[in-house]
MOPAC internal coordinates of N, CA, C and O (Angstrom, degrees):
PM7 1SCF
backbone

  N    0.0000 0     0.00 0     0.00 0    0    0    0
  C    1.4663 1     0.00 0     0.00 0    1    0    0
  C    1.5245 1   109.82 1     0.00 0    2    1    0
  O    1.2310 1   120.31 1   -45.07 1    3    2    1
  N    1.3145 1   117.01 1   134.93 1    3    2    1
  C    1.4470 1   122.17 1   178.30 1    5    3    2
  C    1.5103 1   109.38 1   -66.78 1    6    5    3
  O    1.2310 1   120.27 1   -37.67 1    7    6    5
  N    1.3177 1   117.09 1   142.33 1    7    6    5
  C    1.4806 1   122.50 1  -175.05 1    9    7    6
  C    1.5694 1   107.84 1   -60.93 1   10    9    7
  O    1.2310 1   119.73 1   144.76 1   11   10    9
  N    1.3237 1   118.12 1   -35.24 1   11   10    9
  C    1.4691 1   119.34 1  -177.37 1   13   11   10
  C    1.4772 1   114.15 1   -78.49 1   14   13   11
  O    1.2310 1   120.39 1   166.11 1   15   14   13
  N    1.3808 1   116.87 1   -13.89 1   15   14   13
  C    1.4674 1   120.34 1   179.10 1   17   15   14
  C    1.5373 1   110.22 1   -98.06 1   18   17   15
  O    1.2310 1   120.54 1  -179.36 1   19   18   17
  N    1.3082 1   116.57 1     0.64 1   19   18   17
  C    1.4707 1   120.19 1  -178.47 1   21   19   18
  C    1.4942 1   109.47 1   -70.98 1   22   21   19
  O    1.2310 1   120.21 1   -43.45 1   23   22   21
  N    1.3274 1   117.20 1   136.55 1   23   22   21
  C    1.4803 1   120.31 1   177.11 1   25   23   22
  C    1.5413 1   111.94 1   -62.48 1   26   25   23
  O    1.2310 1   119.81 1   158.42 1   27   26   25
  N    1.3238 1   117.96 1   -21.58 1   27   26   25
  C    1.4620 1   120.83 1   178.00 1   29   27   26
  C    1.5322 1   112.32 1   -63.81 1   30   29   27
  O    1.2310 1   121.32 1   153.97 1   31   30   29
  N    1.3259 1   115.08 1   -26.03 1   31   30   29
  C    1.4850 1   119.83 1  -178.88 1   33   31   30
  C    1.5318 1   111.12 1   -71.54 1   34   33   31
  O    1.2310 1   119.95 1   171.73 1   35   34   33
  N    1.3195 1   117.70 1    -8.27 1   35   34   33
  C    1.4619 1   120.13 1   177.07 1   37   35   34
  C    1.5399 1   113.32 1   -75.08 1   38   37   35
  O    1.2310 1   120.97 1   167.76 1   39   38   37
  N    1.2972 1   115.76 1   -12.24 1   39   38   37
  C    1.4819 1   120.36 1   177.50 1   41   39   38
  C    1.4933 1   109.09 1   -73.42 1   42   41   39
  O    1.2310 1   119.87 1   -54.26 1   43   42   41
  N    1.3282 1   117.85 1   125.74 1   43   42   41
  C    1.4719 1   119.27 1  -177.80 1   45   43   42
  C    1.5461 1   110.97 1   -69.36 1   46   45   43
  O    1.2310 1   122.45 1   -44.50 1   47   46   45
  N    1.3510 1   112.91 1   135.50 1   47   46   45
  C    1.4650 1   119.01 1   175.97 1   49   47   46
  C    1.5105 1   115.22 1    71.90 1   50   49   47
  O    1.2310 1   118.86 1  -159.19 1   51   50   49
  N    1.2903 1   119.78 1    20.81 1   51   50   49
  C    1.4621 1   122.23 1  -176.33 1   53   51   50
  C    1.5206 1   108.36 1   -67.49 1   54   53   51
  O    1.2310 1   120.24 1   -44.92 1   55   54   53
  N    1.3444 1   117.14 1   135.08 1   55   54   53
  C    1.4458 1   123.99 1   178.79 1   57   55   54
  C    1.5264 1   109.05 1   -92.97 1   58   57   55
  O    1.2310 1   120.14 1   -20.61 1   59   58   57
  N    1.3190 1   117.35 1   159.39 1   59   58   57
  C    1.4845 1   119.16 1   177.03 1   61   59   58
  C    1.5514 1   112.07 1   -59.61 1   62   61   59
  O    1.2310 1   119.94 1   144.56 1   63   62   61
  N    1.3037 1   117.71 1   -35.44 1   63   62   61
  C    1.4521 1   124.70 1   179.22 1   65   63   62
  C    1.5206 1   109.28 1   -64.82 1   66   65   63
  O    1.2310 1   120.07 1   134.89 1   67   66   65
  N    1.2980 1   117.48 1   -45.11 1   67   66   65
  C    1.4690 1   121.43 1  -179.72 1   69   67   66
  C    1.5341 1   110.49 1   -71.87 1   70   69   67
  O    1.2310 1   119.74 1   142.11 1   71   70   69
  N    1.3061 1   118.10 1   -37.89 1   71   70   69
  C    1.4763 1   121.27 1   176.70 1   73   71   70
  C    1.5192 1   110.80 1   -61.50 1   74   73   71
  O    1.2310 1   119.93 1   135.94 1   75   74   73
  N    1.3038 1   117.74 1   -44.06 1   75   74   73
  C    1.4537 1   121.99 1   178.18 1   77   75   74
  C    1.4952 1   112.51 1   -62.24 1   78   77   75
  O    1.2310 1   120.90 1   137.32 1   79   78   77
  N    1.3258 1   115.89 1   -42.68 1   79   78   77
  C    1.4809 1   122.32 1   178.96 1   81   79   78
  C    1.5580 1   108.53 1   -63.63 1   82   81   79
  O    1.2310 1   120.94 1   133.14 1   83   82   81
  N    1.3059 1   115.80 1   -46.86 1   83   82   81
  C    1.5078 1   119.94 1  -178.68 1   85   83   82
  C    1.5110 1   110.54 1   -64.09 1   86   85   83
  O    1.2310 1   120.15 1   139.49 1   87   86   85
  N    1.3147 1   117.32 1   -40.51 1   87   86   85
  C    1.4599 1   120.16 1   179.46 1   89   87   86
  C    1.5426 1   111.05 1   -59.14 1   90   89   87
  O    1.2310 1   120.79 1   137.05 1   91   90   89
  N    1.3334 1   116.09 1   -42.95 1   91   90   89
  C    1.4497 1   119.57 1   179.49 1   93   91   90
  C    1.5099 1   110.46 1   -69.18 1   94   93   91
  O    1.2310 1   120.45 1   137.60 1   95   94   93
  N    1.3369 1   116.74 1   -42.40 1   95   94   93
  C    1.4874 1   120.88 1  -177.38 1   97   95   94
  C    1.5073 1   112.69 1   -66.80 1   98   97   95
  O    1.2310 1   120.01 1   148.57 1   99   98   97
  N    1.3176 1   117.58 1   -31.43 1   99   98   97
  C    1.5023 1   118.29 1  -173.13 1  101   99   98
  C    1.5335 1   110.68 1   -98.46 1  102  101   99
  O    1.2310 1   119.12 1  -171.70 1  103  102  101
  N    1.2929 1   119.29 1     8.30 1  103  102  101
  C    1.4595 1   121.26 1   176.79 1  105  103  102
  C    1.5140 1   110.40 1   -61.12 1  106  105  103
  O    1.2310 1   121.05 1   -51.23 1  107  106  105
  N    1.3020 1   115.60 1   128.77 1  107  106  105
  C    1.4621 1   119.97 1   179.47 1  109  107  106
  C    1.5162 1   115.63 1    95.83 1  110  109  107
  O    1.2310 1   119.83 1   177.10 1  111  110  109
  N    1.3305 1   117.93 1    -2.90 1  111  110  109
  C    1.4358 1   119.45 1   179.47 1  113  111  110
  C    1.5395 1   108.30 1   -84.64 1  114  113  111
  O    1.2310 1   121.41 1   -35.10 1  115  114  113
  N    1.3149 1   114.90 1   144.90 1  115  114  113
  C    1.4659 1   118.18 1   173.05 1  117  115  114
  C    1.4980 1   111.45 1   -69.57 1  118  117  115
  O    1.2310 1   120.06 1    -8.63 1  119  118  117
  N    1.3080 1   117.49 1   171.37 1  119  118  117
  C    1.4710 1   119.95 1  -179.20 1  121  119  118
  C    1.5478 1   110.37 1   -63.89 1  122  121  119
  O    1.2310 1   120.64 1   138.72 1  123  122  121
  N    1.3555 1   116.37 1   -41.28 1  123  122  121
  C    1.4798 1   119.85 1   178.76 1  125  123  122
  C    1.5083 1   111.01 1   -66.06 1  126  125  123
  O    1.2310 1   120.15 1   139.52 1  127  126  125
  N    1.3298 1   117.32 1   -40.48 1  127  126  125
  C    1.4895 1   120.61 1   178.30 1  129  127  126
  C    1.5279 1   109.67 1   -64.69 1  130  129  127
  O    1.2310 1   120.11 1   141.79 1  131  130  129
  N    1.3115 1   117.39 1   -38.21 1  131  130  129
  C    1.4731 1   120.14 1   179.44 1  133  131  130
  C    1.5111 1   110.87 1   -65.96 1  134  133  131
  O    1.2310 1   120.28 1   140.36 1  135  134  133
  N    1.3348 1   117.08 1   -39.64 1  135  134  133
  C    1.4795 1   120.81 1   177.38 1  137  135  134
  C    1.5287 1   109.74 1   -63.70 1  138  137  135
  O    1.2310 1   120.32 1   134.89 1  139  138  137
  N    1.3502 1   116.99 1   -45.11 1  139  138  137
  C    1.4367 1   119.24 1   176.60 1  141  139  138
  C    1.4994 1   113.35 1   -62.79 1  142  141  139
  O    1.2310 1   120.29 1   139.74 1  143  142  141
  N    1.3391 1   117.05 1   -40.26 1  143  142  141
  C    1.4334 1   122.62 1   176.79 1  145  143  142
  C    1.5260 1   110.75 1   -57.60 1  146  145  143
  O    1.2310 1   120.57 1   130.10 1  147  146  145
  N    1.3443 1   116.52 1   -49.90 1  147  146  145
  C    1.4257 1   122.20 1  -178.53 1  149  147  146
  C    1.5235 1   112.37 1   -61.14 1  150  149  147
  O    1.2310 1   120.69 1   142.53 1  151  150  149
  N    1.3499 1   116.28 1   -37.47 1  151  150  149
  C    1.4295 1   119.46 1   178.05 1  153  151  150
  C    1.5680 1   111.82 1   -64.90 1  154  153  151
  O    1.2310 1   122.00 1   134.52 1  155  154  153
  N    1.3089 1   113.77 1   -45.48 1  155  154  153
  C    1.5143 1   119.79 1   179.73 1  157  155  154
  C    1.5364 1   109.72 1   -66.61 1  158  157  155
  O    1.2310 1   121.24 1   124.10 1  159  158  157
  N    1.3303 1   115.23 1   -55.90 1  159  158  157
  C    1.4450 1   120.03 1  -178.36 1  161  159  158
  C    1.5120 1   113.89 1   -60.20 1  162  161  159
  O    1.2310 1   119.86 1   139.68 1  163  162  161
  N    1.3207 1   117.87 1   -40.32 1  163  162  161
  C    1.4274 1   120.64 1   179.74 1  165  163  162
  C    1.5199 1   113.52 1   -60.75 1  166  165  163
  O    1.2310 1   120.36 1   149.07 1  167  166  165
  N    1.3344 1   116.91 1   -30.93 1  167  166  165
  C    1.4386 1   119.69 1  -179.84 1  169  167  166
  C    1.5454 1   111.68 1   -81.62 1  170  169  167
  O    1.2310 1   120.16 1   159.40 1  171  170  169
  N    1.3315 1   117.30 1   -20.60 1  171  170  169
  C    1.4595 1   121.28 1  -178.49 1  173  171  170
  C    1.5059 1   115.59 1   -95.92 1  174  173  171
  O    1.2310 1   120.38 1   153.47 1  175  174  173
  N    1.3082 1   116.89 1   -26.53 1  175  174  173
  C    1.5039 1   119.26 1  -171.16 1  177  175  174
  C    1.4881 1   110.49 1   -71.40 1  178  177  175
  O    1.2310 1   121.34 1   -25.91 1  179  178  177
  N    1.2980 1   115.04 1   154.09 1  179  178  177
  C    1.4536 1   122.88 1   178.49 1  181  179  178
  C    1.5147 1   109.81 1  -113.23 1  182  181  179
  O    1.2310 1   120.53 1   -27.38 1  183  182  181
  N    1.2963 1   116.59 1   152.62 1  183  182  181
  C    1.4543 1   123.84 1   176.01 1  185  183  182
  C    1.5394 1   109.10 1   -93.89 1  186  185  183
  O    1.2310 1   119.63 1   -38.53 1  187  186  185
  N    1.3355 1   118.31 1   141.47 1  187  186  185
  C    1.4672 1   117.74 1   175.81 1  189  187  186
  C    1.5093 1   114.82 1   -57.84 1  190  189  187
  O    1.2310 1   120.63 1   148.29 1  191  190  189
  N    1.3310 1   116.39 1   -31.71 1  191  190  189
  C    1.4549 1   120.07 1   180.00 1  193  191  190
  C    1.5268 1   112.49 1   -67.70 1  194  193  191
  O    1.2310 1   121.13 1   148.34 1  195  194  193
  N    1.3440 1   115.45 1   -31.66 1  195  194  193
  C    1.4817 1   120.68 1   178.02 1  197  195  194
  C    1.5458 1   108.46 1   -69.28 1  198  197  195
  O    1.2310 1   119.95 1   136.90 1  199  198  197
  N    1.3359 1   117.69 1   -43.10 1  199  198  197
  C    1.4400 1   118.72 1   179.63 1  201  199  198
  C    1.5379 1   111.25 1   -69.36 1  202  201  199
  O    1.2310 1   119.93 1   144.54 1  203  202  201
  N    1.3123 1   117.74 1   -35.46 1  203  202  201
  C    1.4635 1   121.48 1   176.55 1  205  203  202
  C    1.5087 1   110.42 1   -62.24 1  206  205  203
  O    1.2310 1   119.54 1   135.64 1  207  206  205
  N    1.3260 1   118.49 1   -44.36 1  207  206  205
  C    1.4639 1   122.16 1   178.97 1  209  207  206
  C    1.5133 1   110.39 1   -62.80 1  210  209  207
  O    1.2310 1   120.10 1   135.80 1  211  210  209
  N    1.3088 1   117.42 1   -44.20 1  211  210  209
  C    1.4741 1   120.75 1  -178.34 1  213  211  210
  C    1.5265 1   108.99 1   -67.44 1  214  213  211
  O    1.2310 1   119.91 1   144.91 1  215  214  213
  N    1.3176 1   117.77 1   -35.09 1  215  214  213
  C    1.4648 1   120.00 1   176.63 1  217  215  214
  C    1.5396 1   111.23 1   -64.26 1  218  217  215
  O    1.2310 1   121.58 1   137.77 1  219  218  217
  N    1.3240 1   114.58 1   -42.23 1  219  218  217
  C    1.5050 1   119.49 1   179.37 1  221  219  218
  C    1.5095 1   111.40 1   -62.28 1  222  221  219
  O    1.2310 1   120.42 1   148.60 1  223  222  221
  N    1.3259 1   116.80 1   -31.40 1  223  222  221
  C    1.4670 1   119.93 1   178.07 1  225  223  222
  C    1.5440 1   111.33 1   -61.69 1  226  225  223
  O    1.2310 1   121.74 1   157.41 1  227  226  225
  N    1.3605 1   114.28 1   -22.59 1  227  226  225
  C    1.4652 1   119.12 1   177.56 1  229  227  226
  C    1.5534 1   112.82 1   -59.31 1  230  229  227
  O    1.2310 1   120.12 1   154.34 1  231  230  229
  N    1.2987 1   117.37 1   -25.66 1  231  230  229
  C    1.4569 1   121.38 1   177.20 1  233  231  230
  C    1.5175 1   113.41 1   -73.72 1  234  233  231
  O    1.2310 1   120.05 1   165.82 1  235  234  233
  N    1.3218 1   117.50 1   -14.18 1  235  234  233
  C    1.4457 1   123.92 1  -178.76 1  237  235  234
  C    1.5286 1   111.21 1   -95.82 1  238  237  235
  O    1.2310 1   120.04 1  -174.88 1  239  238  237
  N    1.3441 1   117.52 1     5.12 1  239  238  237
  C    1.4318 1   121.67 1   177.52 1  241  239  238
  C    1.5070 1   115.95 1   103.53 1  242  241  239
  O    1.2310 1   120.54 1  -177.33 1  243  242  241
  N    1.3227 1   116.57 1     2.67 1  243  242  241
  C    1.4493 1   121.49 1   179.57 1  245  243  242
  C    1.5378 1   111.33 1  -114.21 1  246  245  243
  O    1.2310 1   120.98 1  -129.40 1  247  246  245
  N    1.2972 1   115.72 1    50.60 1  247  246  245
  C    1.4516 1   120.63 1  -175.12 1  249  247  246
  C    1.5100 1   110.36 1   -65.27 1  250  249  247
  O    1.2310 1   121.25 1   -35.41 1  251  250  249
  N    1.3585 1   115.22 1   144.59 1  251  250  249
  C    1.4430 1   122.69 1   174.78 1  253  251  250
  C    1.4959 1   116.97 1    95.41 1  254  253  251
  O    1.2310 1   119.25 1   175.55 1  255  254  253
  N    1.3541 1   119.03 1    -4.45 1  255  254  253
  C    1.4163 1   123.38 1  -178.94 1  257  255  254
  C    1.5663 1   109.62 1   -58.71 1  258  257  255
  O    1.2310 1   120.20 1   139.33 1  259  258  257
  N    1.3317 1   117.23 1   -40.67 1  259  258  257
  C    1.4327 1   120.63 1  -179.68 1  261  259  258
  C    1.5482 1   110.60 1   -64.74 1  262  261  259
  O    1.2310 1   120.11 1   147.66 1  263  262  261
  N    1.3082 1   117.39 1   -32.34 1  263  262  261
  C    1.5162 1   118.50 1   178.50 1  265  263  262
  C    1.5276 1   109.99 1   -70.68 1  266  265  263
  O    1.2310 1   119.28 1   145.07 1  267  266  265
  N    1.3213 1   118.99 1   -34.93 1  267  266  265
  C    1.4721 1   119.69 1   177.25 1  269  267  266
  C    1.5332 1   108.62 1   -67.30 1  270  269  267
  O    1.2310 1   118.91 1   141.19 1  271  270  269
  N    1.2944 1   119.68 1   -38.81 1  271  270  269
  C    1.4728 1   123.67 1  -178.41 1  273  271  270
  C    1.5036 1   110.89 1   -64.86 1  274  273  271
  O    1.2310 1   118.86 1   143.43 1  275  274  273
  N    1.3022 1   119.79 1   -36.57 1  275  274  273
  C    1.4489 1   121.48 1   179.14 1  277  275  274
  C    1.5191 1   115.16 1   -92.14 1  278  277  275
  O    1.2310 1   122.30 1  -166.68 1  279  278  277
  N    1.3209 1   113.20 1    13.32 1  279  278  277
  C    1.4374 1   119.70 1   171.37 1  281  279  278
  C    1.5348 1   116.93 1    85.30 1  282  281  279
  O    1.2310 1   120.32 1  -170.89 1  283  282  281
  N    1.3116 1   116.99 1     9.11 1  283  282  281
  C    1.4327 1   121.23 1   179.19 1  285  283  282
  C    1.5484 1   108.68 1   -97.03 1  286  285  283
  O    1.2310 1   120.75 1  -106.77 1  287  286  285
  N    1.3249 1   116.17 1    73.23 1  287  286  285
  C    1.4463 1   122.22 1  -172.05 1  289  287  286
  C    1.5418 1   112.18 1   -61.46 1  290  289  287
  O    1.2310 1   120.62 1   134.28 1  291  290  289
  N    1.3414 1   116.42 1   -45.72 1  291  290  289
  C    1.4554 1   120.20 1   178.82 1  293  291  290
  C    1.5134 1   114.07 1   -56.74 1  294  293  291
  O    1.2310 1   121.84 1   133.36 1  295  294  293
  N    1.3289 1   114.09 1   -46.64 1  295  294  293
  C    1.4851 1   118.30 1   178.72 1  297  295  294
  C    1.5182 1   110.96 1   -66.96 1  298  297  295
  O    1.2310 1   119.89 1   145.85 1  299  298  297
  N    1.3575 1   117.81 1   -34.15 1  299  298  297
  C    1.4611 1   120.27 1   177.96 1  301  299  298
  C    1.5176 1   111.50 1   -63.74 1  302  301  299
  O    1.2310 1   120.85 1   138.63 1  303  302  301
  N    1.3111 1   115.98 1   -41.37 1  303  302  301
  C    1.4887 1   121.43 1   177.52 1  305  303  302
  C    1.5128 1   108.67 1   -63.31 1  306  305  303
  O    1.2310 1   120.82 1   132.48 1  307  306  305
  N    1.3476 1   116.03 1   -47.52 1  307  306  305
  C    1.4560 1   120.52 1  -178.62 1  309  307  306
  C    1.5320 1   110.18 1   -60.18 1  310  309  307
  O    1.2310 1   120.19 1   133.46 1  311  310  309
  N    1.3306 1   117.23 1   -46.54 1  311  310  309
  C    1.4607 1   120.76 1   179.70 1  313  311  310
  C    1.5376 1   110.98 1   -62.24 1  314  313  311
  O    1.2310 1   120.93 1   137.95 1  315  314  313
  N    1.3486 1   115.82 1   -42.05 1  315  314  313
  C    1.4429 1   118.56 1  -178.04 1  317  315  314
  C    1.5229 1   111.97 1   -60.75 1  318  317  315
  O    1.2310 1   120.48 1   134.38 1  319  318  317
  N    1.3393 1   116.68 1   -45.62 1  319  318  317
  C    1.4917 1   119.12 1  -174.96 1  321  319  318
  C    1.5179 1   112.71 1   -83.46 1  322  321  319
  O    1.2310 1   119.16 1   168.16 1  323  322  321
  N    1.3304 1   119.21 1   -11.84 1  323  322  321
  C    1.4876 1   119.94 1   178.43 1  325  323  322
  C    1.5163 1   111.87 1  -112.10 1  326  325  323
  O    1.2310 1   120.74 1  -167.89 1  327  326  325
  N    1.3119 1   116.18 1    12.11 1  327  326  325
  C    1.4698 1   121.03 1  -178.68 1  329  327  326
  C    1.5328 1   111.42 1    61.59 1  330  329  327
  O    1.2310 1   120.69 1  -134.92 1  331  330  329
  N    1.2729 1   116.29 1    45.08 1  331  330  329
  C    1.4716 1   121.35 1   178.90 1  333  331  330
  C    1.5018 1   110.44 1    69.76 1  334  333  331
  O    1.2310 1   121.79 1  -140.21 1  335  334  333
  N    1.3503 1   114.18 1    39.79 1  335  334  333
  C    1.4777 1   122.15 1  -175.86 1  337  335  334
  C    1.5466 1   107.72 1    52.16 1  338  337  335
  O    1.2310 1   122.30 1  -124.49 1  339  338  337
  N    1.3552 1   113.20 1    55.51 1  339  338  337
  C    1.4431 1   122.86 1  -179.90 1  341  339  338
  C    1.5402 1   111.85 1    57.98 1  342  341  339
  O    1.2310 1   121.16 1  -140.25 1  343  342  341
  N    1.2864 1   115.39 1    39.75 1  343  342  341
  C    1.4591 1   126.04 1  -179.39 1  345  343  342
  C    1.5107 1   115.76 1    67.47 1  346  345  343
  O    1.2310 1   119.33 1   170.23 1  347  346  345
  N    1.2983 1   118.89 1    -9.77 1  347  346  345
  C    1.4662 1   121.31 1  -178.82 1  349  347  346
  C    1.5336 1   108.06 1   -69.07 1  350  349  347
  O    1.2310 1   120.32 1   133.65 1  351  350  349
  N    1.3176 1   117.00 1   -46.35 1  351  350  349
  C    1.4737 1   119.94 1   178.58 1  353  351  350
  C    1.5150 1   112.99 1   -62.84 1  354  353  351
  O    1.2310 1   120.78 1   142.50 1  355  354  353
  N    1.3164 1   116.11 1   -37.50 1  355  354  353
  C    1.4678 1   120.64 1   177.44 1  357  355  354
  C    1.5207 1   110.64 1   -63.05 1  358  357  355
  O    1.2310 1   120.01 1   136.62 1  359  358  357
  N    1.3203 1   117.59 1   -43.38 1  359  358  357
  C    1.4586 1   122.43 1   178.42 1  361  359  358
  C    1.5062 1   110.90 1   -61.71 1  362  361  359
  O    1.2310 1   120.82 1   135.07 1  363  362  361
  N    1.3714 1   116.03 1   -44.93 1  363  362  361
  C    1.4397 1   120.16 1   179.51 1  365  363  362
  C    1.5317 1   110.93 1   -63.33 1  366  365  363
  O    1.2310 1   119.71 1   141.54 1  367  366  365
  N    1.3273 1   118.17 1   -38.46 1  367  366  365
  C    1.4563 1   123.20 1   179.41 1  369  367  366
  C    1.5212 1   110.50 1   -68.20 1  370  369  367
  O    1.2310 1   119.77 1   144.48 1  371  370  369
  N    1.3343 1   118.05 1   -35.52 1  371  370  369
  C    1.4725 1   119.79 1   176.15 1  373  371  370
  C    1.4990 1   110.57 1   -63.82 1  374  373  371
  O    1.2310 1   120.01 1   140.86 1  375  374  373
  N    1.3366 1   117.59 1   -39.14 1  375  374  373
  C    1.4384 1   120.63 1   179.39 1  377  375  374
  C    1.5498 1   110.56 1   -70.25 1  378  377  375
  O    1.2310 1   120.35 1   141.65 1  379  378  377
  N    1.3458 1   116.95 1   -38.35 1  379  378  377
  C    1.4291 1   122.80 1  -176.18 1  381  379  378
  C    1.5214 1   112.84 1   -98.34 1  382  381  379
  O    1.2310 1   117.77 1  -157.30 1  383  382  381
  N    1.2921 1   121.84 1    22.70 1  383  382  381
  C    1.4703 1   122.31 1  -173.44 1  385  383  382
  C    1.5239 1   110.87 1   -63.83 1  386  385  383
  O    1.2310 1   118.69 1   148.27 1  387  386  385
  N    1.3353 1   120.11 1   -31.73 1  387  386  385
  C    1.4560 1   122.51 1  -179.16 1  389  387  386
  C    1.5331 1   110.23 1   -68.33 1  390  389  387
  O    1.2310 1   120.11 1   138.07 1  391  390  389
  N    1.3250 1   117.40 1   -41.93 1  391  390  389
  C    1.4712 1   119.10 1  -179.65 1  393  391  390
  C    1.5123 1   110.50 1   -72.82 1  394  393  391
  O    1.2310 1   119.60 1   145.46 1  395  394  393
  N    1.3358 1   118.36 1   -34.54 1  395  394  393
  C    1.4948 1   119.03 1   175.51 1  397  395  394
  C    1.5274 1   110.42 1   -63.22 1  398  397  395
  O    1.2310 1   120.34 1   138.96 1  399  398  397
  N    1.2873 1   116.95 1   -41.04 1  399  398  397
  C    1.4883 1   121.14 1   179.18 1  401  399  398
  C    1.5089 1   110.07 1   -66.65 1  402  401  399
  O    1.2310 1   119.35 1   135.95 1  403  402  401
  N    1.3294 1   118.85 1   -44.05 1  403  402  401
  C    1.4697 1   121.36 1  -179.53 1  405  403  402
  C    1.5257 1   111.16 1   -62.29 1  406  405  403
  O    1.2310 1   120.65 1   136.72 1  407  406  405
  N    1.3411 1   116.36 1   -43.28 1  407  406  405
  C    1.5017 1   119.51 1   177.80 1  409  407  406
  C    1.5224 1   109.24 1   -59.60 1  410  409  407
  O    1.2310 1   119.61 1   134.49 1  411  410  409
  N    1.3290 1   118.34 1   -45.51 1  411  410  409
  C    1.4431 1   120.39 1  -179.23 1  413  411  410
  C    1.5488 1   110.44 1   -62.64 1  414  413  411
  O    1.2310 1   121.27 1   137.73 1  415  414  413
  N    1.3376 1   115.17 1   -42.27 1  415  414  413
  C    1.4754 1   119.42 1  -178.43 1  417  415  414
  C    1.5350 1   111.13 1   -66.86 1  418  417  415
  O    1.2310 1   120.04 1   147.22 1  419  418  417
  N    1.3179 1   117.53 1   -32.78 1  419  418  417
  C    1.4865 1   120.97 1   176.69 1  421  419  418
  C    1.5410 1   108.94 1   -62.59 1  422  421  419
  O    1.2310 1   119.21 1   138.70 1  423  422  421
  N    1.3229 1   119.11 1   -41.30 1  423  422  421
  C    1.4260 1   121.85 1   178.24 1  425  423  422
  C    1.5259 1   110.24 1   -67.24 1  426  425  423
  O    1.2310 1   120.85 1   142.79 1  427  426  425
  N    1.3518 1   115.99 1   -37.21 1  427  426  425
  C    1.4541 1   119.23 1   177.70 1  429  427  426
  C    1.5438 1   112.96 1   -65.05 1  430  429  427
  O    1.2310 1   121.60 1   144.18 1  431  430  429
  N    1.3605 1   114.55 1   -35.82 1  431  430  429
  C    1.4589 1   119.79 1   177.18 1  433  431  430
  C    1.5266 1   108.97 1   -62.70 1  434  433  431
  O    1.2310 1   120.42 1   130.79 1  435  434  433
  N    1.3200 1   116.81 1   -49.21 1  435  434  433
  C    1.4524 1   121.49 1  -179.12 1  437  435  434
  C    1.5144 1   111.55 1   -58.43 1  438  437  435
  O    1.2310 1   119.92 1   134.38 1  439  438  437
  N    1.3303 1   117.76 1   -45.62 1  439  438  437
  C    1.4968 1   120.72 1   179.84 1  441  439  438
  C    1.5056 1   109.92 1   -66.72 1  442  441  439
  O    1.2310 1   119.92 1   138.89 1  443  442  441
  N    1.3105 1   117.75 1   -41.11 1  443  442  441
  C    1.4849 1   120.41 1   179.83 1  445  443  442
  C    1.5036 1   111.89 1   -64.31 1  446  445  443
  O    1.2310 1   120.78 1   138.44 1  447  446  445
  N    1.3400 1   116.12 1   -41.56 1  447  446  445
  C    1.4999 1   120.87 1   178.69 1  449  447  446
  C    1.5310 1   109.79 1   -63.27 1  450  449  447
  O    1.2310 1   120.57 1   139.10 1  451  450  449
  N    1.3434 1   116.51 1   -40.90 1  451  450  449
  C    1.4888 1   119.92 1   178.69 1  453  451  450
  C    1.5096 1   109.07 1   -59.25 1  454  453  451
  O    1.2310 1   119.61 1   134.72 1  455  454  453
  N    1.3172 1   118.36 1   -45.28 1  455  454  453
  C    1.4475 1   120.74 1  -176.41 1  457  455  454
  C    1.5414 1   110.31 1   -64.94 1  458  457  455
  O    1.2310 1   120.51 1   138.16 1  459  458  457
  N    1.3261 1   116.62 1   -41.84 1  459  458  457
  C    1.4519 1   120.22 1  -179.03 1  461  459  458
  C    1.5093 1   111.88 1   -67.78 1  462  461  459
  O    1.2310 1   120.90 1   134.08 1  463  462  461
  N    1.3229 1   115.89 1   -45.92 1  463  462  461
  C    1.4776 1   119.73 1  -177.73 1  465  463  462
  C    1.5015 1   112.94 1   -67.83 1  466  465  463
  O    1.2310 1   119.60 1   147.91 1  467  466  465
  N    1.3356 1   118.37 1   -32.09 1  467  466  465
  C    1.4171 1   121.45 1  -178.92 1  469  467  466
  C    1.5494 1   112.08 1   -83.40 1  470  469  467
  O    1.2310 1   121.28 1   175.84 1  471  470  469
  N    1.3247 1   115.17 1    -4.16 1  471  470  469
  C    1.4451 1   120.05 1  -178.66 1  473  471  470
  C    1.5111 1   114.06 1    77.07 1  474  473  471
  O    1.2310 1   119.98 1  -163.36 1  475  474  473
  N    1.3174 1   117.64 1    16.64 1  475  474  473
  C    1.4251 1   121.30 1  -179.73 1  477  475  474
  C    1.4927 1   115.77 1   -71.37 1  478  477  475
  O    1.2310 1   122.43 1   173.41 1  479  478  477
  N    1.3400 1   112.96 1    -6.59 1  479  478  477
  C    1.4685 1   117.24 1  -179.15 1  481  479  478
  C    1.5166 1   108.35 1  -133.26 1  482  481  479
  O    1.2310 1   119.58 1   -62.96 1  483  482  481
  N    1.3114 1   118.41 1   117.04 1  483  482  481
  C    1.4527 1   120.21 1  -177.93 1  485  483  482
  C    1.5099 1   109.38 1  -117.02 1  486  485  483
  O    1.2310 1   120.10 1   180.00 1  487  486  485

């Protein structure tokens, strides 16, 4: 299948790294399962720009919001009460926002695949 005809390309802002990961993860799915997977995963995945924006909000006194959004509740609480670990953690997260997003999206892929393969989504 041509890369540009792949249903995975319908995801907005998909990176080559994410595309490659999704191609490997969805190998062996039927066409219906792939459509279901894309519907579930598309609603769960985060964009790096979204995480970057939420990280930048940390400089306005609301540090840690991005950690809550990516499911790291403990780190979000820690960042909130320590001012983003005295802004050092917030700066590091701004630099690493793409890897934070990719790690979150990998977990979302795994959870979405579990739902599709177990038939939890029809």
